[in-house]
C-alpha positions as CSV (number, residue, x, y, z in Angstrom):
1,X,-3.2,18.1,6.1
2,X,-4.2,14.6,5.0
3,X,-6.7,12.7,7.2
4,X,-6.1,9.1,8.1
5,X,-7.7,6.7,5.6
6,X,-9.0,3.3,6.7
7,X,-6.1,1.5,5.1
8,X,-6.0,-1.3,7.6
9,X,-9.7,-2.0,7.0
10,X,-9.2,-2.0,3.2
11,X,-6.3,-4.5,3.5
12,X,-8.2,-6.6,6.0
13,X,-11.1,-6.9,3.6
14,X,-8.8,-7.9,0.7
15,X,-7.2,-10.5,3.0
16,X,-10.5,-11.9,4.0
17,X,-12.0,-12.0,0.5
18,X,-8.8,-13.5,-1.2
19,X,-7.9,-15.8,1.7
20,X,-4.3,-15.4,0.6
21,X,-2.8,-13.6,3.6
22,X,-3.3,-12.1,7.1
23,X,-2.4,-8.5,7.9
24,X,-1.1,-7.1,11.2
25,X,0.2,-3.7,12.4
26,X,4.0,-3.8,12.1
27,X,6.0,-3.8,15.4
28,X,8.8,-2.2,13.3
29,X,6.7,0.8,12.3
30,X,8.1,4.2,13.1
31,X,5.9,6.8,14.8
32,X,2.6,6.9,12.9
33,X,2.0,9.6,10.3
34,X,-1.3,10.4,8.6
35,X,-0.2,9.2,5.1
36,X,2.2,6.4,6.1
37,X,1.0,2.9,7.3
38,X,3.2,-0.1,8.2
39,X,2.0,-3.7,8.3
40,X,3.3,-7.2,8.6
41,X,1.8,-9.4,5.9
42,X,1.7,-13.2,6.6
43,X,0.9,-15.1,3.4
44,X,-1.0,-18.3,3.7
45,X,1.1,-21.4,3.0
46,X,2.7,-22.2,0.6
47,X,3.0,-18.6,-0.6
48,X,6.1,-17.6,1.3
49,X,7.5,-15.9,4.4
50,X,6.0,-12.9,6.2
51,X,7.1,-9.5,5.0
52,X,6.9,-5.8,6.0
53,X,4.5,-3.6,3.9
54,X,4.8,0.2,3.9
55,X,1.7,1.9,2.4
56,X,1.5,5.5,1.5
57,X,-2.1,6.6,1.5
58,X,-3.8,9.7,0.1
59,X,-7.3,10.9,-0.4
60,X,-6.6,12.0,-4.0
61,X,-4.0,11.2,-6.6
62,X,-3.3,13.0,-9.9
63,X,-0.8,12.0,-12.5
64,X,1.6,14.8,-11.4
65,X,1.5,13.6,-7.8
66,X,1.8,10.0,-9.0
67,X,5.2,10.9,-10.5
68,X,6.5,12.0,-7.1
69,X,4.9,9.0,-5.4
70,X,6.6,6.6,-7.8
71,X,10.0,8.2,-7.1
72,X,9.5,8.1,-3.4
73,X,8.3,4.5,-3.2
74,X,11.0,3.2,-5.6
75,X,13.7,4.9,-3.6
76,X,13.5,2.6,-0.6
77,X,16.6,0.6,0.2
78,X,15.4,-1.8,2.8
79,X,13.6,-5.1,2.4
80,X,10.1,-3.5,3.0
81,X,7.5,-3.9,0.2
82,X,6.1,-0.5,-0.7
83,X,2.6,0.3,-2.0
84,X,0.3,3.2,-2.6
85,X,-3.5,3.4,-1.8
86,X,-6.2,5.9,-2.5
87,X,-10.0,5.6,-2.4
88,X,-10.1,5.9,-6.2
89,X,-7.2,5.5,-8.6
90,X,-7.8,6.6,-12.2
91,X,-6.9,4.3,-15.1
92,X,-4.2,6.7,-16.1
93,X,-2.5,6.7,-12.7
94,X,-2.9,2.9,-12.4
95,X,-1.1,2.5,-15.7
96,X,1.7,4.8,-14.5
97,X,2.1,2.7,-11.4
98,X,2.0,-0.6,-13.3
99,X,4.6,0.7,-15.8
100,X,6.8,1.8,-12.9
101,X,6.3,-1.5,-11.1
102,X,4.8,0.2,-8.1
103,X,2.1,-1.8,-6.2
104,X,-1.2,0.0,-5.5
105,X,-4.8,-0.6,-4.4
106,X,-7.9,1.4,-4.0
107,X,-10.8,1.2,-1.6
108,X,-12.4,-1.6,-3.7
109,X,-9.3,-3.7,-3.6
110,X,-8.3,-3.1,-7.2
């Protein structure tokens, strides 16, 4: 079973360092699960309106698992933005996500 990663801390650090947005736990989030995190992102003006962000987080990611993640994250039908995070994302997996137009970030905010 996956253990909860500090996704909220990572996003908070990115928000503080970039100054581009604020992040809050989403009131629309379903019951918490260890690998799924839901946030409301409020961009700083004039960037745009707030939006919901669903993050799937895992301790490790391989190219094989990345294929499944891409399919799952791209399958969403609502207006929620979906992203993936992991402590370390290899260049190969990062390329896979970019080519599939799947948002991602690691513990360092890359």
